[in-house]
ChimeraX commands (.cxc) that place a marker at each C-alpha (Angstrom):
marker #1 position 111.57,93.24,81.56 radius 0.5
marker #1 position 112.00,96.91,80.13 radius 0.5
marker #1 position 112.47,97.98,76.64 radius 0.5
marker #1 position 113.18,101.38,75.50 radius 0.5
marker #1 position 111.72,102.92,72.20 radius 0.5
marker #1 position 114.56,101.84,70.27 radius 0.5
marker #1 position 114.19,98.25,70.93 radius 0.5
marker #1 position 112.59,96.23,68.15 radius 0.5
marker #1 position 111.36,92.69,69.20 radius 0.5
marker #1 position 108.86,90.05,68.50 radius 0.5
marker #1 position 107.69,87.33,70.96 radius 0.5
marker #1 position 106.57,84.05,69.63 radius 0.5
marker #1 position 106.16,81.03,71.98 radius 0.5
marker #1 position 108.31,83.03,74.40 radius 0.5
marker #1 position 111.18,83.62,72.25 radius 0.5
marker #1 position 112.45,87.30,71.85 radius 0.5
marker #1 position 114.31,88.73,69.01 radius 0.5
marker #1 position 116.23,91.53,69.72 radius 0.5
marker #1 position 117.20,94.84,68.01 radius 0.5
marker #1 position 119.04,94.04,64.79 radius 0.5
marker #1 position 121.06,95.98,62.17 radius 0.5
marker #1 position 121.45,95.70,58.46 radius 0.5
marker #1 position 124.57,94.08,57.13 radius 0.5
marker #1 position 126.91,96.97,55.67 radius 0.5
marker #1 position 129.69,95.08,54.58 radius 0.5
marker #1 position 129.14,93.55,51.09 radius 0.5
marker #1 position 131.94,90.89,51.89 radius 0.5
marker #1 position 130.03,90.02,55.22 radius 0.5
marker #1 position 127.04,89.49,52.91 radius 0.5
marker #1 position 128.93,87.15,50.72 radius 0.5
marker #1 position 130.17,85.42,54.08 radius 0.5
marker #1 position 126.79,84.74,55.05 radius 0.5
marker #1 position 126.08,83.27,51.84 radius 0.5
marker #1 position 128.75,80.91,51.87 radius 0.5
marker #1 position 127.79,80.01,55.42 radius 0.5
marker #1 position 124.09,79.59,54.71 radius 0.5
marker #1 position 125.13,77.25,51.80 radius 0.5
marker #1 position 126.70,74.74,54.16 radius 0.5
marker #1 position 123.12,74.19,55.79 radius 0.5
marker #1 position 121.56,73.64,52.15 radius 0.5
marker #1 position 120.16,75.73,49.37 radius 0.5
marker #1 position 116.77,76.46,51.29 radius 0.5
marker #1 position 118.54,78.66,53.82 radius 0.5
marker #1 position 120.89,80.28,51.55 radius 0.5
marker #1 position 117.93,81.07,49.17 radius 0.5
marker #1 position 115.62,82.51,52.39 radius 0.5
marker #1 position 118.71,84.93,52.87 radius 0.5
marker #1 position 119.34,85.74,49.28 radius 0.5
marker #1 position 115.55,86.53,48.65 radius 0.5
marker #1 position 115.29,88.95,51.47 radius 0.5
marker #1 position 118.02,90.77,50.66 radius 0.5
marker #1 position 116.99,91.12,47.21 radius 0.5
marker #1 position 113.34,92.06,47.64 radius 0.5
marker #1 position 113.08,93.84,50.93 radius 0.5
marker #1 position 109.85,91.58,51.74 radius 0.5
marker #1 position 108.95,90.94,55.49 radius 0.5
marker #1 position 110.06,87.64,56.57 radius 0.5
marker #1 position 106.19,86.60,57.08 radius 0.5
marker #1 position 105.64,87.35,53.58 radius 0.5
marker #1 position 108.64,85.68,52.42 radius 0.5
marker #1 position 107.83,82.44,54.31 radius 0.5
marker #1 position 104.32,82.39,52.77 radius 0.5
marker #1 position 105.80,82.31,49.21 radius 0.5
marker #1 position 104.86,78.92,47.09 radius 0.5
marker #1 position 106.31,77.92,44.13 radius 0.5
marker #1 position 103.26,79.13,41.99 radius 0.5
marker #1 position 104.15,82.47,43.24 radius 0.5
marker #1 position 107.56,82.73,41.72 radius 0.5
marker #1 position 107.77,80.11,38.92 radius 0.5
marker #1 position 108.69,81.86,35.48 radius 0.5
marker #1 position 107.54,85.17,36.89 radius 0.5
marker #1 position 109.18,88.39,36.64 radius 0.5
marker #1 position 107.44,90.14,39.73 radius 0.5
marker #1 position 106.22,88.66,43.10 radius 0.5
marker #1 position 102.45,89.66,43.69 radius 0.5
marker #1 position 101.65,89.30,47.30 radius 0.5
marker #1 position 98.97,90.68,49.91 radius 0.5
marker #1 position 101.04,91.56,52.97 radius 0.5
marker #1 position 100.39,89.79,56.02 radius 0.5
marker #1 position 101.14,92.71,58.21 radius 0.5
marker #1 position 99.17,95.45,56.32 radius 0.5
marker #1 position 96.66,93.44,54.11 radius 0.5
marker #1 position 97.78,95.64,51.15 radius 0.5
marker #1 position 98.46,93.99,47.92 radius 0.5
marker #1 position 102.33,94.77,46.71 radius 0.5
marker #1 position 103.86,93.59,43.58 radius 0.5
marker #1 position 107.83,93.28,43.63 radius 0.5
marker #1 position 110.32,92.98,40.78 radius 0.5
marker #1 position 112.40,89.73,40.72 radius 0.5
marker #1 position 115.87,90.61,39.66 radius 0.5
marker #1 position 117.77,88.50,37.31 radius 0.5
marker #1 position 119.93,86.77,39.81 radius 0.5
marker #1 position 117.01,86.06,42.22 radius 0.5
marker #1 position 115.02,84.84,39.40 radius 0.5
marker #1 position 117.76,82.20,38.26 radius 0.5
marker #1 position 118.36,81.11,41.84 radius 0.5
marker #1 position 114.42,80.53,42.57 radius 0.5
marker #1 position 113.66,78.56,39.25 radius 0.5
marker #1 position 116.63,76.39,39.70 radius 0.5
marker #1 position 115.72,75.47,43.39 radius 0.5
marker #1 position 112.04,75.08,42.63 radius 0.5
marker #1 position 112.78,72.63,39.53 radius 0.5
marker #1 position 110.57,69.33,40.22 radius 0.5
marker #1 position 108.57,71.07,43.17 radius 0.5
marker #1 position 104.60,71.06,42.71 radius 0.5
marker #1 position 102.92,74.67,42.33 radius 0.5
marker #1 position 101.36,74.32,45.96 radius 0.5
marker #1 position 104.37,73.60,47.81 radius 0.5
marker #1 position 106.04,76.29,50.09 radius 0.5
marker #1 position 109.27,77.29,48.76 radius 0.5
marker #1 position 110.74,77.55,52.46 radius 0.5
marker #1 position 109.34,74.15,53.61 radius 0.5
marker #1 position 110.04,72.66,57.00 radius 0.5
marker #1 position 111.68,69.35,57.20 radius 0.5
marker #1 position 109.27,68.40,59.69 radius 0.5
marker #1 position 105.66,67.33,58.63 radius 0.5
marker #1 position 103.77,67.71,55.20 radius 0.5
marker #1 position 103.80,70.98,53.16 radius 0.5
marker #1 position 104.52,73.63,55.99 radius 0.5
marker #1 position 106.78,76.62,55.76 radius 0.5
marker #1 position 109.45,76.96,58.38 radius 0.5
marker #1 position 108.40,78.86,61.45 radius 0.5
marker #1 position 109.61,82.64,61.89 radius 0.5
marker #1 position 111.42,81.44,64.98 radius 0.5
marker #1 position 113.38,78.86,62.88 radius 0.5
marker #1 position 114.27,81.47,60.41 radius 0.5
marker #1 position 115.69,83.71,63.03 radius 0.5
marker #1 position 117.69,80.70,64.60 radius 0.5
marker #1 position 119.12,79.89,61.04 radius 0.5
marker #1 position 120.09,83.47,60.37 radius 0.5
marker #1 position 121.33,84.41,63.80 radius 0.5
marker #1 position 123.34,81.29,63.93 radius 0.5
marker #1 position 125.03,81.90,60.50 radius 0.5
marker #1 position 125.58,85.53,61.74 radius 0.5
marker #1 position 127.60,84.37,64.67 radius 0.5
marker #1 position 129.66,82.26,62.61 radius 0.5
marker #1 position 130.72,84.86,60.40 radius 0.5
marker #1 position 131.45,87.50,63.17 radius 0.5
marker #1 position 128.36,89.45,62.92 radius 0.5
marker #1 position 125.99,90.40,66.02 radius 0.5
marker #1 position 122.68,91.76,65.92 radius 0.5
marker #1 position 121.35,89.59,63.37 radius 0.5
marker #1 position 117.83,88.48,62.72 radius 0.5
marker #1 position 114.95,88.18,60.30 radius 0.5
marker #1 position 114.50,91.88,60.13 radius 0.5
marker #1 position 118.22,92.00,59.04 radius 0.5
marker #1 position 117.21,90.83,55.48 radius 0.5
marker #1 position 114.67,93.67,55.07 radius 0.5
marker #1 position 117.05,96.45,56.55 radius 0.5
marker #1 position 120.15,95.08,54.49 radius 0.5
marker #1 position 117.96,95.43,51.32 radius 0.5
marker #1 position 117.06,99.08,52.31 radius 0.5
marker #1 position 120.28,100.13,53.63 radius 0.5
marker #1 position 122.10,99.19,50.14 radius 0.5
marker #1 position 119.25,100.54,47.96 radius 0.5
marker #1 position 119.64,103.75,49.78 radius 0.5
marker #1 position 123.28,103.82,49.51 radius 0.5
marker #1 position 123.03,103.07,45.92 radius 0.5
marker #1 position 120.13,105.31,44.87 radius 0.5
marker #1 position 119.94,107.91,47.94 radius 0.5
marker #1 position 116.12,108.01,47.13 radius 0.5
marker #1 position 114.61,107.64,50.52 radius 0.5
marker #1 position 111.11,108.76,49.24 radius 0.5
marker #1 position 110.81,105.76,47.28 radius 0.5
marker #1 position 112.39,103.53,49.86 radius 0.5
marker #1 position 109.73,104.82,52.15 radius 0.5
marker #1 position 106.95,104.04,49.78 radius 0.5
marker #1 position 108.39,100.55,49.23 radius 0.5
marker #1 position 108.25,99.95,53.09 radius 0.5
marker #1 position 105.34,101.64,53.77 radius 0.5
marker #1 position 106.57,104.00,56.40 radius 0.5
marker #1 position 105.03,106.96,57.70 radius 0.5
marker #1 position 107.93,109.49,56.98 radius 0.5
marker #1 position 111.65,109.52,55.78 radius 0.5
marker #1 position 112.91,109.58,59.08 radius 0.5
marker #1 position 111.24,106.32,60.24 radius 0.5
marker #1 position 112.98,104.60,57.14 radius 0.5
marker #1 position 116.47,106.28,57.81 radius 0.5
marker #1 position 116.46,104.83,61.39 radius 0.5
marker #1 position 115.08,101.54,60.37 radius 0.5
marker #1 position 118.05,101.01,57.91 radius 0.5
marker #1 position 120.46,102.18,60.38 radius 0.5
marker #1 position 121.55,105.48,58.38 radius 0.5
marker #1 position 120.76,107.41,61.55 radius 0.5
marker #1 position 123.06,105.07,63.61 radius 0.5
marker #1 position 125.97,105.55,60.74 radius 0.5
marker #1 position 125.26,109.31,61.09 radius 0.5
marker #1 position 125.58,109.36,64.98 radius 0.5
marker #1 position 128.82,107.19,64.98 radius 0.5
marker #1 position 130.62,109.38,62.39 radius 0.5
marker #1 position 129.80,112.42,64.57 radius 0.5
marker #1 position 131.06,110.64,67.57 radius 0.5
marker #1 position 134.53,109.99,65.83 radius 0.5
marker #1 position 134.40,113.52,64.48 radius 0.5
marker #1 position 133.82,115.22,67.79 radius 0.5
marker #1 position 136.21,112.67,69.66 radius 0.5
marker #1 position 138.99,113.44,66.91 radius 0.5
marker #1 position 138.54,117.32,67.35 radius 0.5
marker #1 position 138.35,117.31,71.20 radius 0.5
marker #1 position 141.63,115.14,71.05 radius 0.5
marker #1 position 143.25,117.74,68.52 radius 0.5
marker #1 position 142.28,120.58,70.89 radius 0.5
marker #1 position 143.78,118.49,73.96 radius 0.5
marker #1 position 146.97,117.72,72.03 radius 0.5
marker #1 position 147.28,121.54,71.02 radius 0.5
marker #1 position 147.23,122.44,74.50 radius 0.5
marker #1 position 149.94,120.28,75.98 radius 0.5
marker #1 position 152.41,120.24,73.01 radius 0.5
marker link #1:1,2 radius 0.2
marker link #1:2,3 radius 0.2
marker link #1:3,4 radius 0.2
marker link #1:4,5 radius 0.2
marker link #1:5,6 radius 0.2
marker link #1:6,7 radius 0.2
marker link #1:7,8 radius 0.2
marker link #1:8,9 radius 0.2
marker link #1:9,10 radius 0.2
marker link #1:10,11 radius 0.2
marker link #1:11,12 radius 0.2
marker link #1:12,13 radius 0.2
marker link #1:13,14 radius 0.2
marker link #1:14,15 radius 0.2
marker link #1:15,16 radius 0.2
marker link #1:16,17 radius 0.2
marker link #1:17,18 radius 0.2
marker link #1:18,19 radius 0.2
marker link #1:19,20 radius 0.2
marker link #1:20,21 radius 0.2
marker link #1:21,22 radius 0.2
marker link #1:22,23 radius 0.2
marker link #1:23,24 radius 0.2
marker link #1:24,25 radius 0.2
marker link #1:25,26 radius 0.2
marker link #1:26,27 radius 0.2
marker link #1:27,28 radius 0.2
marker link #1:28,29 radius 0.2
marker link #1:29,30 radius 0.2
marker link #1:30,31 radius 0.2
marker link #1:31,32 radius 0.2
marker link #1:32,33 radius 0.2
marker link #1:33,34 radius 0.2
marker link #1:34,35 radius 0.2
marker link #1:35,36 radius 0.2
marker link #1:36,37 radius 0.2
marker link #1:37,38 radius 0.2
marker link #1:38,39 radius 0.2
marker link #1:39,40 radius 0.2
marker link #1:40,41 radius 0.2
marker link #1:41,42 radius 0.2
marker link #1:42,43 radius 0.2
marker link #1:43,44 radius 0.2
marker link #1:44,45 radius 0.2
marker link #1:45,46 radius 0.2
marker link #1:46,47 radius 0.2
marker link #1:47,48 radius 0.2
marker link #1:48,49 radius 0.2
marker link #1:49,50 radius 0.2
marker link #1:50,51 radius 0.2
marker link #1:51,52 radius 0.2
marker link #1:52,53 radius 0.2
marker link #1:53,54 radius 0.2
marker link #1:54,55 radius 0.2
marker link #1:55,56 radius 0.2
marker link #1:56,57 radius 0.2
marker link #1:57,58 radius 0.2
marker link #1:58,59 radius 0.2
marker link #1:59,60 radius 0.2
marker link #1:60,61 radius 0.2
marker link #1:61,62 radius 0.2
marker link #1:62,63 radius 0.2
marker link #1:63,64 radius 0.2
marker link #1:64,65 radius 0.2
marker link #1:65,66 radius 0.2
marker link #1:66,67 radius 0.2
marker link #1:67,68 radius 0.2
marker link #1:68,69 radius 0.2
marker link #1:69,70 radius 0.2
marker link #1:70,71 radius 0.2
marker link #1:71,72 radius 0.2
marker link #1:72,73 radius 0.2
marker link #1:73,74 radius 0.2
marker link #1:74,75 radius 0.2
marker link #1:75,76 radius 0.2
marker link #1:76,77 radius 0.2
marker link #1:77,78 radius 0.2
marker link #1:78,79 radius 0.2
marker link #1:79,80 radius 0.2
marker link #1:80,81 radius 0.2
marker link #1:81,82 radius 0.2
marker link #1:82,83 radius 0.2
marker link #1:83,84 radius 0.2
marker link #1:84,85 radius 0.2
marker link #1:85,86 radius 0.2
marker link #1:86,87 radius 0.2
marker link #1:87,88 radius 0.2
marker link #1:88,89 radius 0.2
marker link #1:89,90 radius 0.2
marker link #1:90,91 radius 0.2
marker link #1:91,92 radius 0.2
marker link #1:92,93 radius 0.2
marker link #1:93,94 radius 0.2
marker link #1:94,95 radius 0.2
marker link #1:95,96 radius 0.2
marker link #1:96,97 radius 0.2
marker link #1:97,98 radius 0.2
marker link #1:98,99 radius 0.2
marker link #1:99,100 radius 0.2
marker link #1:100,101 radius 0.2
marker link #1:101,102 radius 0.2
marker link #1:102,103 radius 0.2
marker link #1:103,104 radius 0.2
marker link #1:104,105 radius 0.2
marker link #1:105,106 radius 0.2
marker link #1:106,107 radius 0.2
marker link #1:107,108 radius 0.2
marker link #1:108,109 radius 0.2
marker link #1:109,110 radius 0.2
marker link #1:110,111 radius 0.2
marker link #1:111,112 radius 0.2
marker link #1:112,113 radius 0.2
marker link #1:113,114 radius 0.2
marker link #1:114,115 radius 0.2
marker link #1:115,116 radius 0.2
marker link #1:116,117 radius 0.2
marker link #1:117,118 radius 0.2
marker link #1:118,119 radius 0.2
marker link #1:119,120 radius 0.2
marker link #1:120,121 radius 0.2
marker link #1:121,122 radius 0.2
marker link #1:122,123 radius 0.2
marker link #1:123,124 radius 0.2
marker link #1:124,125 radius 0.2
marker link #1:125,126 radius 0.2
marker link #1:126,127 radius 0.2
marker link #1:127,128 radius 0.2
marker link #1:128,129 radius 0.2
marker link #1:129,130 radius 0.2
marker link #1:130,131 radius 0.2
marker link #1:131,132 radius 0.2
marker link #1:132,133 radius 0.2
marker link #1:133,134 radius 0.2
marker link #1:134,135 radius 0.2
marker link #1:135,136 radius 0.2
marker link #1:136,137 radius 0.2
marker link #1:137,138 radius 0.2
marker link #1:138,139 radius 0.2
marker link #1:139,140 radius 0.2
marker link #1:140,141 radius 0.2
marker link #1:141,142 radius 0.2
marker link #1:142,143 radius 0.2
marker link #1:143,144 radius 0.2
marker link #1:144,145 radius 0.2
marker link #1:145,146 radius 0.2
marker link #1:146,147 radius 0.2
marker link #1:147,148 radius 0.2
marker link #1:148,149 radius 0.2
marker link #1:149,150 radius 0.2
marker link #1:150,151 radius 0.2
marker link #1:151,152 radius 0.2
marker link #1:152,153 radius 0.2
marker link #1:153,154 radius 0.2
marker link #1:154,155 radius 0.2
marker link #1:155,156 radius 0.2
marker link #1:156,157 radius 0.2
marker link #1:157,158 radius 0.2
marker link #1:158,159 radius 0.2
marker link #1:159,160 radius 0.2
marker link #1:160,161 radius 0.2
marker link #1:161,162 radius 0.2
marker link #1:162,163 radius 0.2
marker link #1:163,164 radius 0.2
marker link #1:164,165 radius 0.2
marker link #1:165,166 radius 0.2
marker link #1:166,167 radius 0.2
marker link #1:167,168 radius 0.2
marker link #1:168,169 radius 0.2
marker link #1:169,170 radius 0.2
marker link #1:170,171 radius 0.2
marker link #1:171,172 radius 0.2
marker link #1:172,173 radius 0.2
marker link #1:173,174 radius 0.2
marker link #1:174,175 radius 0.2
marker link #1:175,176 radius 0.2
marker link #1:176,177 radius 0.2
marker link #1:177,178 radius 0.2
marker link #1:178,179 radius 0.2
marker link #1:179,180 radius 0.2
marker link #1:180,181 radius 0.2
marker link #1:181,182 radius 0.2
marker link #1:182,183 radius 0.2
marker link #1:183,184 radius 0.2
marker link #1:184,185 radius 0.2
marker link #1:185,186 radius 0.2
marker link #1:186,187 radius 0.2
marker link #1:187,188 radius 0.2
marker link #1:188,189 radius 0.2
marker link #1:189,190 radius 0.2
marker link #1:190,191 radius 0.2
marker link #1:191,192 radius 0.2
marker link #1:192,193 radius 0.2
marker link #1:193,194 radius 0.2
marker link #1:194,195 radius 0.2
marker link #1:195,196 radius 0.2
marker link #1:196,197 radius 0.2
marker link #1:197,198 radius 0.2
marker link #1:198,199 radius 0.2
marker link #1:199,200 radius 0.2
marker link #1:200,201 radius 0.2
marker link #1:201,202 radius 0.2
marker link #1:202,203 radius 0.2
marker link #1:203,204 radius 0.2
marker link #1:204,205 radius 0.2
marker link #1:205,206 radius 0.2
marker link #1:206,207 radius 0.2
marker link #1:207,208 radius 0.2
view
């Protein structure tokens, strides 16, 4: 099977996760929250944590109760890079996490699988949870990277600070970050609309 340079995928146990997009529409984010709540607080909180921290899914799934209980920051050693990172827990996420983990032991995984003892859900299961909810609310190209990309997209829209976002994501260049969060795609879409409208205007000018 062929994949071009723009295809982003992970293969785990023969399961392929294709290129995904951020959720740009804030109303769609709310719809995702409501849909995931139907499955239970765990799935909702998985989504909520991802879009509020920008952490990779592997690092989210590795979180234990002791990592967040009564804490203002999440300090982790990134699974992918091995680097130590410290992330601020905003007020909304702080409340959601601490309400959810009430009564849980410090060593318990926050996003614990319902199968077996104290183990987190797999990345493949996380993908299925998010993708299924996305389909139900009319979203395509939804997967585990959607959480990190959604955080980045709205961070950039609010701050326009691509340099800081590049640092947060540990990317090699601003252009990589812009492409990752879908800004390049937005710019290309807008350009195509502009070109199409301009060409149509010229065409109409000649036939009127």
